[in-house]
C-alpha positions, 0 to 999 in steps of 0.5 A, spaced: 425 555 306 421 549 307 424 544 311 423 539 305 428 544 302 433 543 308 432 536 309 438 532 306 434 526 305 427 524 302 423 528 305 417 523 306 423 517 308 420 514 315 426 510 318 422 508 324 420 500 324 415 501 330 411 506 327 406 502 324 403 498 330 404 505 335 399 508 330 395 502 330 395 500 338 396 506 342 390 510 345 390 516 349 386 516 356 380 519 355 379 527 357 387 527 357 390 533 354 395 530 348 401 534 348 405 534 341 410 539 341 417 539 344 417 545 348 410 544 351 412 536 353 419 539 356 414 544 360 409 539 363 415 534 365 419 540 369 413 543 372 414 541 379 407 542 381 404 536 377 404 529 379 406 522 376 401 519 372 399 513 368 400 506 371 394 507 376 398 512 380 393 516 382 390 509 386 397 508 389 397 509 396 403 513 398 401 515 405 407 512 408 413 514 403 417 508 406 412 503 403 411 506 397 415 505 390 419 511 388 415 511 381 409 513 385 412 518 389 412 526 388 415 532 391 420 531 398 418 524 399 420 522 392 426 526 392 428 523 399 428 516 395 431 518 389 437 521 393 437 515 397 438 511 391 442 515 387 449 512 388 447 506 384 447 510 378 453 514 378 458 514 373 463 511 378 458 505 379 457 504 372 464 503 370 467 499 377 460 495 379 456 494 372 461 494 367 464 487 370 457 485 370 456 487 362 462 484 360 461 477 363 454 476 361 456 478 354 462 473 354 457 468 357 452 469 352 456 470 345 459 464 347 453 460 347 451 463 340 458 462 338 456 454 340 449 454 338 450 458 331 444 461 333 440 465 338 434 468 339 436 476 341 430 478 345 432 472 349 440 473 351 439 481 351 434 480 356 438 475 360 443 481 360 439 486 362 436 482 368 443 480 371 445 488 371 438 490 374 438 484 378 445 487 382 441 494 383 435 491 386 439 485 390 435 479 386 442 475 386 440 469 390 437 465 385 438 462 378 438 468 373 436 465 366 430 462 370 428 468 373 429 472 366 424 467 363 419 468 369 419 476 368 418 475 361 412 472 362 410 476 367 411 483 363 410 480 356 403 483 353 404 485 346 400 480 343 394 479 348 389 482 344 390 477 338 388 471 343 380 469 344 377 470 352 379 462 353 387 464 351 387 470 356 385 466 362 390 461 360 395 467 359 393 470 366 394 464 370 401 463 366 403 470 369 400 469 376 404 462 376 410 466 374 409 471 379 408 467 384 414 463 382 418 470 382 416 472 389 418 465 392 424 463 388 428 470 387 425 475 392 424 470 398 431 467 398 435 475 396 430 477 403 433 472 407 440 473 405 440 480 406 436 480 413 442 475 415 447 480 411 445 487 408 448 489 402 449 495 398 443 494 394 435 496 394 432 490 397 437 491 403 435 499 403 427 497 403 428 492 409 432 498 413 425 502 411 420 497 414 417 496 407 412 491 406 412 485 402 407 488 398 411 494 397 418 490 396 414 486 390 412 492 387 418 496 388 422 489 384 416 489 379 417 497 377 425 496 376 423 490 372 419 493 368 423 500 368 430 497 368 430 490 364 424 490 359 425 497 356 433 496 356 431 489 352 427 493 347 432 498 346 437 493 345 433 489 340 431 495 336 438 498 336 441 491 333 435 491 328 437 498 325 444 496 325 443 489 322 439 493 317 444 498 315 451 496 313 453 503 313 450 504 319 453 498 323 460 500 320 460 507 323 458 505 329 464 499 330 468 505 327 466 510 332 469 511 339 464 511 345 461 518 344 460 517 336 456 510 338 452 513 344 450 518 338 447 513 334 443 509 339 440 516 342 438 517 335 435 510 334 432 511 341 429 518 339 426 515 333 424 509 336 421 511 343 420 505 347 416 509 353 411 512 347 407 515 353 408 519 359 402 521 363 402 527 368 397 530 372 394 536 377 396 535 384 391 541 386 384 538 384 381 531 386 378 525 382 374 527 376 377 534 376 384 533 375 387 535 369 391 530 366 397 531 360 399 525 355 405 526 352 406 523 345 414 522 345 413 519 338 410 525 336 414 530 341 420 527 337 418 529 330 417 536 332 422 540 327 422 546 331 426 541 336 430 536 332 430 539 325 428 537 318 427 530 317 424 528 323 423 521 321 429 519 318 435 516 322 440 521 322 446 520 327 449 527 326 442 530 328 444 532 335 451 535 333 448 539 328 442 542 332 446 543 339 442 539 344 442 532 347 441 527 343 436 522 347 431 529 347 425 526 352 427 519 351 428 518 358 424 523 360 425 530 364 424 533 371 424 530 377 421 523 374 427 522 369 429 516 368 435 514 374 438 508 369 439 512 363 447 511 363 446 504 365 441 502 359 446 506 355 452 502 357 449 496 357 446 497 350 453 499 347 458 494 350 453 488 347 452 490 341 459 492 339 461 485 342 455 482 338 457 486 331 464 483 331 462 476 332 464 473 326 459 472 321 453 474 325 447 476 321 439 477 323 436 471 320 429 473 322 427 480 324 423 481 330 415 481 330 413 488 333 407 488 338 404 493 343 403 492 351 398 496 353 400 495 360 407 499 359 405 503 353 410 501 349 412 496 343 415 489 344 420 486 340 420 478 339 423 472 336 429 476 333 434 471 330 441 472 330 446 467 327 453 467 326 459 462 323 461 456 327 466 456 333 
């Protein structure tokens, strides 16, 4: 029986909202092996002999692991550093430490929405993700909304290909100014505070390891990109699907935590934020080093792994296939995303509260762009409105 006959939906249906932009803008590095099959991708991710790739990983000096960001490390140094930060991502830390932050920030942001009657969803969701990740990192000694604006300026690049040379220069200058402001107004006060009184956070640990200022800035930027930006896109994309499909929204609001996670994971499978993952051989050097490009969107459409109708949003898919609903959205192996559960809890709790705001609706769908820097789509200028408080 062919897949179309087994598919409970229209076999030509495509529920993805980002597929068109990704198809148009995503480019695979020249010479890299393009991987589209799920099992082959999983095999690559679990291969302990392969090294982290992408984001200029091959050019990062990792000779002193204490001064190198964990993202770029491999082998024993990577395992040691991941072990040292594992306590920030345990179920206990999520419920005892981050739930209170999520609840507080959600109440503040949605209270502001109720007062104003409208809000830009990508802006308020970013303030939430910044507050949570900042607590993990230790960036808690400055104005959070201002830090969020600085980080947003530094890491946004989805529409730069549309502007002329002069515009790109101006954008580069704004990014440089934002990065300087981030270091001066956000990192420096936090470091000063932790030199006097260390806390249970990443900055205190980096200081104890003797990390350089450059290493600290790079580590903070890594967490900003991996923990703040990607979760913002996750929240906005999930909200977009839930607003557009009343039956899915009703399912989400009526469901328990497990059901809500199943819906969110299925949206993420269909709309992977990190669209490309790279790995490289560790044996060869320079031009002889083989590189693997894992195309997560194609991988998540592999019917052998995800079942029929791979382009359809089906929250029952994982249960039917008896598998992990996130598939490879958070990676696998040594470099799997440690903040997976933090992102899921943030998104679930915020959206559950947002969708219960009286009269809340999506007044403007987001624009979809592509970030060459982060190899991911960007969602901007989504507007939600509600009944006046």
